[in-house]
N, C-alpha and C positions, 0 to 999 in steps of 0.2 A: 504494498499501500503507499502511496504517495501524499505528503501534505504540503502545498503550498504557505512560505514563512517568509515576514519579512523582518530583515535584520537592519538593526539602528537604523529608518530612513531607506533602507538599500531597497532597489527591485526585491518584488519575490522571487525566491529562488527554493526548487522546488527539491524532496529533501527526504530519501529512503528512512524509512523511524519504522514503521512496525515491527518489521523483524528486527532489529537491534535487540541488544540485551543493556542490562542497566548500564557499564558502562559504554554505549553507545549514543545509549539514548541522553546520560549524560554531559558524553561530548558534544553532540549536536547543540545541549540547551547552552554550553558554553561558550561555540560558535556562533551561536542565535546571538545572546545580549554581551557582545564582547565591550562595549559602552561599561556596563557593568560590570565586570569582571576585571576589566581593566582597571577600573577604578576603587574596587576592594580592595586590588592586589598595590595600585598604589598607595592607597591607606596603610595597610599592611606594612609597606616595605620604609614609607614614611615616619611610621609610630615607632616599629622596632627601627629603623634604620639608625633612627635619633639617639638610642641607647647605644647601637654597634662599636662604636668610635671608642667606647670606653671598655671593650670588652677584656683586654689583657691587665687593663690597668684593675679592675673591677673583681676579675675573678681569683678566688682561694690560690694561696701556694703551695699548701701546705695539701695533708691528710694522710698519707705515707703512714698508716697505720692500723694494726688492727682492734677498731672498736672491743673493748673487753677484756683484750689480753693482760696480763700481768704488766708488764714493758709500760702499758697506756695509765694502768692503776697508777704505779710509782712516779707519774709524772704529775695525774693529779695531786695524789696525794705532796711531793716536791711545790706542785702551785700555790698549794693549799695552805703548807703549815711552812714552810722552808724559803717563803720570800719567792718562791720563784725561780730557785733555784733547780731548775729542773732539765729535760733533755731539749729545750727549745730555748733556753736562756740560750745567749750571745756573751760566746768569748771572744775575747781582745787579746791577741795576742802584741805582747810590746816587745820588743828585742833592738838588742846595742851590744854591738862589736865590741865596742870602748869601753861601753861604761854597764856598771851591774842595775840592779832594779832598785838600790835603793837610794843612787846616785839623784842630786838636787834634779837633776834634766830630766832624767826617765820617771821620778815621781811627779813634774811639773806637766810632762805628756800624761801621765796615767789622772790627775785631776783633768785632765783637759776630756781625756776620752769618758769622765764621769761626769763633765758638765755638759757634753752630746746627749747622755742619757738620761739627766737629771729632767730634763724641758719637757719629754715623753713621757704621757702615763703607760704608756702600752710597757715601759721597763718596770721590772720592781726592783726589787734593794740589788746597789749594787755591791759585792766584795773585791775589796783589791786583794793582788796576789801574795798568798800567804806561805810562805816560808814550810820546804816538808810536803805543799799540799801543791801549791801553781807556780812556785817559781823552780826554774831548771836548778839541778846542783852544782853548776858553776858561774848561778848570780845573775846571768846574761838573759834571762826569758823570763818573762811572769805572763802570767793571764789570769784579767781580770773581769771578772762574771756582773752582766747583768739579768738582774733577773724576769721571767718569763713573767708578767701582769696580764696577760691579755692571749686568746685562743692561738696554735700553732699556726695559723693563716693569718690573722693581725701579727704575729711577729716576723712574718718573712715578709709581711709588707712595712714594717717598721725597718726593717733593716735595708730593705729597698731606699727607702728616707731618705736613711742615716749613714750606709757604709762609704757613699765620696766621702762625710764629711769626716768621717773616722780613718782612711784611710792617707785625708792630708794633711793628717796630726804629724804622720813620715817625714823625716829629714834629718838635717846633723848629724846625724847617724844612727838613729833610733827608726826602725821600720813597725807600723802600724797597721794590722790585719785584723778582721773582724771575721771571725770559723766559730764552726758549731752546727748544728744542724740549720738552723733558721737560715745562719748566709749561706749553709751547704747550696740550698731552694734558693733561696736570694740568687745564689749568680747561676746555681742549674738552670733553673727555669729563664733565664735572661739570657743565657747563652742556648738553648733548647726554642726558644720564641724568636729570635735574632734566625735562627738558620730552619726554622719554618719560614718564615717568609720571604728569605731568599730564594729557597726551595720552589715555592705557591708562583714567587717570582718569575722564577724560570721554566718553570710547566705548562707556565701559559700558551705563551709564545710557542711552545714545542706541540701542546695539546690543538690548539688553532691550526697548526698546520695538518697535523695529522687526520684532522677534520675534513679542513679543505682535498687532502688527499681521496679520502674517505668518499666525500660526497661528491667532491666537482662543483659545487657552487659559494662562490661567500655566505649569499642569505641564506642556506642551511647549513652552512659550519657554524654561521654565526649562533644560529640558536641556541644550542646545546650551551654555549657560554653563557649567553643572557640568562639561562634558565638556573643556572649553576650560582651565577652571583646574587640573583634571585634568594635562590635558598640559601645561601648562605650569611645574607646580610640580614635575614630571619632568623634563622637561627643564632647570631653572635645577639642579635637584640633579645631573642627571645633568652640565650644565657645568662645578658647581664640581668635579667629580670626574675628570674628563675632564680641567680646568686640573692636576689634578695628575701626570700622564702630559706633556703639553706645553701651552704656554700660550696660553689660548683670550681672545680682545679681546673687551674687556668688550661693545662692539656687537653679537656674537652674541646678547648676551642681548636688548636691542634688540632687535634685527628677528625674534629668538625670540619674543621679548613679541607685534608686532604682526603675524606669522602663526598663530600660535598660535591667535592671536582668530579671523583675520580664515577661517581654512579650517577650523579646529574647527566654527566656528558652518555654513560650506559646509556639511561633512561631515554634521554631526548634522541639518541641516535636510534634507537630501536623502535620509538614512533614516528620519528622522520620519517625515516629510511620505509615503513610502510604507506607513512600517508603519499609520500612524491610516489609510490609503485599504484597508491590508489587514484591518483590527479590522473596520472599519467595511461592510465587505461580508460578516460574517458569520465570520471566521474565529476558529478560539483563538486567542490569545496565541502559543503556539510554531509552531502551521502560519502565522501573519501576520511571524513573525518569522523562519522559512524563505524566506518569499516575500520579502521586503524584503531578507534579504541576497544572495540569488541575484539580484537584479535593481538595486538601488539601492548595497547593499553590494558586487557586483562592479563597479560604477562608479566608487566612491569608494575605492574599493582601485587599480581601473586610474588612479586620477585623482591620491593619493600616489603612486605608483609615477611618472609622469610627470612630478610636481614635484620628488620627489625625484634623479632622473634629470638632468633640466634643472639642480639646484643644482649636481651633482657634477662638470662641466665645470668649473665654477668653481677646484676644488680644484688644477685647473691651474697659474694662474696664482702665481709665486711670490715671493706676497706673506701674511707669516701674518694680517695682520689681514684681509684679504679669504677669504682660504682658511677661516678659523675666522668669519667670519661664515656664511658658507655651513655651517659644520657647524652651531654655532648652530640657526640658517632648518629644517635637516637634522633636526637632535634634535629639534626641535622638533614636522617634520609624522609624523616618527615616532611618538612617543608620542600623539600628534594620532590619527593612523591607527590606532596599538593601541590606544584607548580604544573609537573607530568602532566596530574588528572585534570588540571583545570585551566591555567594559564597556559601551555604547550597549544589544546584544543583553539582559545579561542585565535592565537596567534595565528596559526595554520588557517583554521576557518575566514579567517583574515585576509591569509597571502594569498591562498588558494595558489592556481599554478606559477602564481610570483615567487614562491617556495625554490625556485631552481633559478632566482635572476640571479646572475653574475658568474653563468656557466664555466665552464671550464672545457675544452674543447674534446678532451675524452668523455666527461659527463654524461655529451648526448648521447651516446653507445651505450649507455650503463644501461643495466637492467637491475629486477628487484630480484629477479633469480639469476643469482653468477650461473653462467658457463661453466666458468671455472670450478666451482665447489660444486656444482652437479655434478663433473667428470670426476671429482674427488670422490664426493659419494657412490660412482658407479664401480670405483676402482676399489674403495673398499666393500662394496659388496658383493665382488668378485675373491678379492685376494682378503679375507678377513682375517684369517688366522696369523699370516704374518707382523701383520701392523698391531691385533692385539700382547702379540707376543713382544714385540719390539716396544712398545711403550710401557706396558706392564716391568720390562725386564729395568726400562732407567728410572721408573719411580722406584720401584722395591730397593735397586743399587741406594738408590738416594736416599731413602726410607731409613738405611741399616745402623746408618752414623747413629740419628733419636735413640738409641739404646744407652748411646753414652753421655748425653745431654745433661750438662751441670745445668745451676739456675743457683742464684742469688743475685739478694739487694745490690746496687750499682755499689762501687768502690768512687773512690776520690778520685780515680782515672775519669770521669765519664765528664767530668769538671777542665774548662780549657786549663792549658800549665799557668798563664798568666794572671785568673783570677783571684783574688785575696782571700779567699778559703784557702786555695786549695796552697798559696804559698805558706800561708799561716799553719795548717795542717802539715807538710813539710817540716817545715822549721821547729812546730814540736814537737816532731818525731825524732828530728835530731838532736834537740837539745834533752829529753826527759824520756825515751823511750818508746820501742816500736808503737806500742800501747795506749802511747799517753793521749791519742785524739779521741779515743773511745773509751774514756772513762763508762764503767758501770759504776748504776746507783741504786744503793741498798737503804732500805727506808726498813727496817722494824721497830717492834715494840721498847721502851727504854730498857722493860728489866732484860731485854734478849742482844742488847745491846755490845756487851763485852765478851759474849758467846758467840755473837754471829760475827762479830771482826776477826777472832782466835780463827777461828772455822776456814772463815773467806781468803784467811793472810796463810793458811796452810795448803790453802787448795791448788792442785795443780796447774800452771796457767795463771798466774795471778803472781805479779810481781811485787805489790803495791799497797797497801790498803791505809784509810788515813783513819785517824779515830774514829770514835762516835760523835757527832755534833748533834747536838739537843734540837730538838725545834724551838724556834726563839719564843715562839704565839704557848709553848708551855703546854701541847697538847698530847704530851708522853712516849713521842717518837724522836728517833735518832735518822743521821743519815752518815753511812758510808760513803764512802767512793774507791772504787776499788779500779787498779791497772793493770789489765792486760799484757800477756807478755806478746801476745802477736799484732796485727795489722786488724782492725776492724773488718775490713772483709776476707781477712783470713780463714779457711774453712774450718781452722779449730777454733776458732770464736764459739761455732755451735755447742760444741763439747765442755768450755768450759762452763758456758752459761747455764746446761741442764745439769753438772756438777756442781754449781753454787745453788741452782734452786733445788734441786734434791739432799743438799747433806746442812746446808744454813738451819736453825730453829725454824717452828715449822710458821711462825707470826714476820719472819723476815718477807718479805720482797724487793726480786731483782729487776733492773731497768737499763735508761741510759738508752743514746741515742741506736747501740749495737746491738740490743736485745729488743729495741722496739723493732729493728729492720730485718731481726730472726724471727721474730714472735709474729710478722704480718708473710716473710718468707711460706713459714708454717701452716697459714690461713687459708696462701693460695696454694698449697702445694693439696692441703685438703680436702679444699672445695673442685680441686681440676678434673678430679672423676668425676664427682657429682656435676657440674656447669655439663665436661663432657656429653656426659650422657641424655642428660636434657634438651642438649640442642639436637644432638641426633634424631631424642625420638621426637622435638617437633619438629623439625627438618621432614623427617619422613613423612605425618602426620600432614602438613603441607603439600606437599610432595602428591600425595595419596588422595586428596581435596582436589590438589588442581588438576591432577592427569585422571583419578579417576580411576589406578591400575595400576596393582600394591607391586606385581612384581617390577616395574621400571619404576616406581617409588621407591624401593628398596637398592634398585642396584644404582640410582642415580644419587642414595644420601649414601652409601660403601664407597662408590666410586670418589664422593668428593672427599674422603679419609685420605686418600694415596697423596693427593695432589699437597693437601693439609701434612702429611708426614714429611714429605720430602722436602718441604720446606724448612722443617726445621731438621731433618738433617743438612740440609747444606748450610740451615743458620751455625750449629754442630760446627762443622767445618773451618769455617768463617771465621765466628767470633771466639767460641771455645778454643782452636786449633788454630787459631791463627792464620791460616791459609789464604790467604788475598789480603791477609792486614799490611803493610806496606801499601800494592797496588791500590788502597782502600782509603789510606792514610792512617789505621789507628793503633791504638797498641791493644793486643786481645787481655782480657781480663780473665779468662781461664776457665769462663760461663757466659752463659746468658743469664740477661736483668731479670729477677725473678720472676714480672710482673707480666712476661712476654707468652709464654705455656698460654693463661686462661685468655690472657684479653686477645694474643694474636690466634687464638684457635678459634675462637667467637668471629673475630672478622676474618678471617683465611674461612673457615667455615662459610657464610654469609655469601661471600662474593664468591664460590664454586656455584652454592648455590643459587646463586643469582645469574650465572652462565647456562646451568640445568635446568633451570627455567626455560631461557629464551629455548635455545635449543628442543627440548623436551616438547611446549606450548606449540612451538612451528609443526614439528615432525604430529603432534596429535593431532591441530589444525587440518594438516590434510590427509591423514589417519581417516580423519570423521568425513571428512568429504570423498576418497577411492574408495575405504577398507581394504586398499594394498599394502602391508606393510612396508615393500623394497620404496611406493611411490613418497611413505610418512619416511623413511629410513633418508632417499636422494634427496626429496623436495625438503627436507623439513633441514637439511645442508644446505642445499644451493638458495633457501630463503633467508637460512639467517647465518651461516658459516661467515659471511662479508662482516654481517655486524657485530658480530661476536670476534672477531678476529682483529677489525677496528675498535673498538669496545676495550680490548684485551691491548693491544696496544696501548693506548692513552692511558691506561691503570697504571702499565709498565712506566710510562715516559715519568705518569706523574709520584709514581712508588720510586724512582731510581734516582728521580732530583733527591729523594733526599737521602739519598746513599753517598752525597756527595757533603752531606752537611759535619762541619765540626766535632759537635756530641754525638754519644757513643750512643745514646738512645734511638736518636731520631735516623742512625747509620745501621741500625740494626730494622727499627719497621723501616724502613727503606726496603733494605737486602730481600728479609723475610715476605712481605707483601708483593714484593715485585718479582720475586721470584715462582712465589706460590701462584700468581697467576697465569705468570707464562706458561709452569708446568701443568697449568689447569687448565688455559684457553688450546694449548698445541695438544699436549698430549693425552686428556681426557676427551674435552667438550667437541675436538676434530678429530681425536681417533680412537679412544678407547670406548666411551660413549656411542659412538654412533654405531661401532662394530658390535656392540650389543644389542642395538636393538635391530641387527642384523639375523643376528643369530637366535634371539630369543621369537623375531616372528610374529605371528599375532600373540603371542602369548605374552608381549611385553604389552600390549594393549587389556587383557582380557581383565574383566572382572566380575565376581560371583552376582547373582542377582540380588541377593541379601544386599552386603555390600552397596549396591547400586541403588538403594531402594533408603540406608543409612542416609550417603551422601548427599550433599546438595548438588546440585546437576549444576557441573560449569561444563560449558564447550568452548572450544576456540574457533570452529570453523562460522562463518560470517555471510 
């Protein structure tokens, strides 16, 4: 059935709607009421865009902790009863080669440091360097401690404000460096932010070039970037507003920038390619929008839902920074998906055939059904086994190293060598001992103070324990500082912490920055199997609902694990073993950063399922039309292969630009995600999964009658 519609004062246009599905009808509505759609999006972008510029200054800088852990309890007790002398306290290292701490010039510098803290209510009690505790044996290095009188996030912001003023006090042979956990996150967040911005600036022109090559049209190539920009601005503003309710990690925006660019282009590429084909086949713009949204739009909606569901599992981890990184990506995906399903149909309906404006010479010869990928599909159909075995061998070989993967929280080496916190860290280590930058804090009831000190001093791996210091508020607690014999990031630190907690009196609690890192790592390790299980189950359920076929839903879920395992195998070889470290410009830590497995697994699996939905939705569409598994296999590749290849090229380009960053975590992120996408797109989506469709034939699409009755009816044919 057809109907006549008038679009914003334009001439009536005949649009096919009766046979359209929900998304098709919604797409036509967007294309019909373009002024309203543009107006709503303009309001949203202006409102959220007003907050967006402050995103990096507003968001939280800490949150790397396991809520409810023993180390967090110690920090809270230290803040309540010991003037804020907790792991969040700011430590200022003052050193002179020629003068001792008790010299008049160094004492004057210490007073100037104290004056900087005196004017800021976020700092608590100031503790000057104490002999035997925070003064080096040779007397040339002292550590002044400014207590934490605010949350860990506010303490990082306080360091952001004052670290330049503190380092400016250096001079006349005296060096001043702010150190400690708050200073570490301040310096690291800045280095990470700068690296992210540089990578994004580099990736945009590369992305545009790939888009022009893929579309052959300047107009069509620009649409994905405009869509992504809208999603990015909206998500940035949304994060700022959400931060007013609960602290959101600044890392959330870093990841949101990456995913908004990668997935936004993916979705727009799939939709715009289908629309160009529909317009080329003689459809009017509204009919073309309806067909596009009923097919490609449906796949995009299911893909976006899969990404959101996969990332939602990360919210189970009791670590604010990890949770809010997931929130940042989910918010970016939500806005990009919303723009794809509303703004993009309105733009396409307005452009119509003009979507091909600015076409390059070869673009006019392009067909949506790629002859090259059709020929590739035919080749896989004739010779499935060699390709299946070859891709499996490569993936398995790359996956084997993952069995030896080690994880730990980042060491000081993730901070640039010229960062004040690293200079102070290395100075303290050289003057006071290997474990001096990672002092463990022990809080115990006063009655157990002496026993706690004696037991701690006798513990293997503890170099020195300070005498019990009673709480100034008379609360009945004492604090002791225990200096390990090893660097805070040394694997032996975990054994030392476990021994202390096992041997100390029952009322004693052990914390400090190294303990917080270890407790967070333990929480990540504990939750990892649960998160993997939830993601796999939910991924399978979503594929089952989308495809209405249990066998291909199972196969699509299982093969997604192969690219994930292979990516982590490569990560072990590069970041743990150091292969290619000199080429990439970093010093290996001997482990992968601890949050990597949980977070990267969710991200990689989400991306893998993204491509799975694109390929299998297209194959299902052709199977519904032909009832021929060969047509589904070959035409599925012919119609989606170029899009998957171009989308993967964009993602790989985006992710690999982060490999150029100086800080190690963005480098890890770029390499792992880039390798995962490359392996997934080439070896799985364009080889292994099509071969599985070939080998399973009709069984791939079979579904028992009882299951068809239970599942909602979803069709990809138009």
